[in-house]
C-alpha positions, -999 to +999 in steps of 0.1 A: -300-640+168-264-630+160-275-614+127-302-595+145-278-581+170-254-570+142-283-550+126-290-532+158-254-524+163-253-510+127-283-488+134-268-475+166-236-467+147-254-447+121-273-426+146-241-414+164-233-377+156-201-370+138-171-360+159-164-322+159-128-312+150-118-283+172-091-273+147-116-269+119-138-247+141-109-224+150-100-222+113-135-214+104-138-186+130-105-171+118-117-171+082-150-155+090-132-129+111-109-120+083-138-117+058-157-095+083-127-073+087-122-069+049-159-060+045-157-035+073-126-018+059-141-017+024-173-001+038-153+026+055-132+034+024-159+032-003-191+038+017-182+062+045-207+068+073-232+093+061-235+109+095-199+120+097-206+154+083-198+189+095-211+225+093-190+255+081-196+289+097-178+320+084-178+358+087-177+380+056-176+417+047-189+433+015-165+448-010-186+474-027-160+482-054-160+446-066-196+438-054-184+406-037-183+392-002-148+386+011-132+371+042-111+402+052-114+439+060-132+431+093-142+460+115-120+466+145-140+492+165-176+496+178-193+523+198-227+532+210-230+559+183-220+537+154-233+503+142-211+476+126-222+456+096-210+420+092-222+390+072-223+354+084-225+324+061-232+288+069-228+257+048-245+224+055-222+195+050-239+173+076-253+148+050-288+154+063-314+182+066-304+203+096-323+229+115-298+256+126-299+285+150-273+313+153-268+331+186-248+363+187-233+372+221-210+400+234-184+392+261-152+404+276-120+401+255-105+379+281-134+354+282-125+319+270-147+303+244-153+265+247-160+238+221-180+219+246-201+246+263-218+278+251-211+312+267-233+315+298-255+346+301-238+352+334-206+362+315-221+373+282-251+390+267-272+383+237-270+410+211-304+401+199-322+392+231-357+389+216-347+374+182-325+346+169-315+336+135-329+302+125-329+283+092-335+248+079-309+238+053-307+209+028-275+189+028-249+196+001-246+171-027-214+153-035-207+178-063-215+208-041-190+195-015-162+198-040-171+234-051-150+262-038-159+299-033-196+293-038-219+316-019-254+305-031-272+272-029-299+252-011-272+241+014-260+276+021-274+301+046-263+336+037-245+358+034-268+373+060-265+409+068-261+414+106-259+447+124-238+446+155-245+474+181-238+483+216-260+498+243-259+504+280-273+469+287-247+452+266-219+475+279-225+463+315-209+429+306-176+446+298-171+460+333-150+489+321-130+470+295-122+488+263-122+457+242-147+429+236-156+398+217-187+394+195-192+357+194-213+338+168-224+305+182-240+278+160-267+257+175-284+226+159-319+213+167-318+180+186-351+160+182-342+139+212-344+168+236-368+188+213-346+219+215-315+235+200-282+223+213-248+240+211-227+225+182-193+236+195-189+256+163-182+293+167-164+323+153-158+357+167-147+393+162-124+412+186-134+448+187-123+479+205-151+497+224-154+534+231 
């Protein structure tokens, strides 16, 4: 009988789970955390988030003598009798196909422009009230992102000839001011709201008005 009891005790001993060492668990967690941090840092450095792109909006004028578009010699005056010609250009560095819209507005010279909110139609007027500029652009490749001074490509919109003008409707926003801002606002299509959304990207001209 004694031998039989010893066998039962041996079986019970074998079935007991091994004791867990808290120190080993803590060490394992620290090691895994360090490895995770190294992988995360490596991913950021060598494989940056493809969504962290940007769009580049600029205004140009045409140099007829050299037959080139330049970022200078901007007009400084506009009137109801004379139109002003300006060119805008947009480059897609968003790392994805993007549907753009450009809205051109006139407002008072003193009006602040926000990165968060577009100009309201209560303090500005659309130059082209029945027409907007829209374009779907492919993203720039890695090589194209490193190019400088390029003005043609599938990722580039423009240079686009834009005629700026004034009329009595647009002049009412000035309220007697003799200077104004022509603001170019960039909007991007947001599939979540199924509409264009202000990107916070803008550029503008300050013009005297007579």
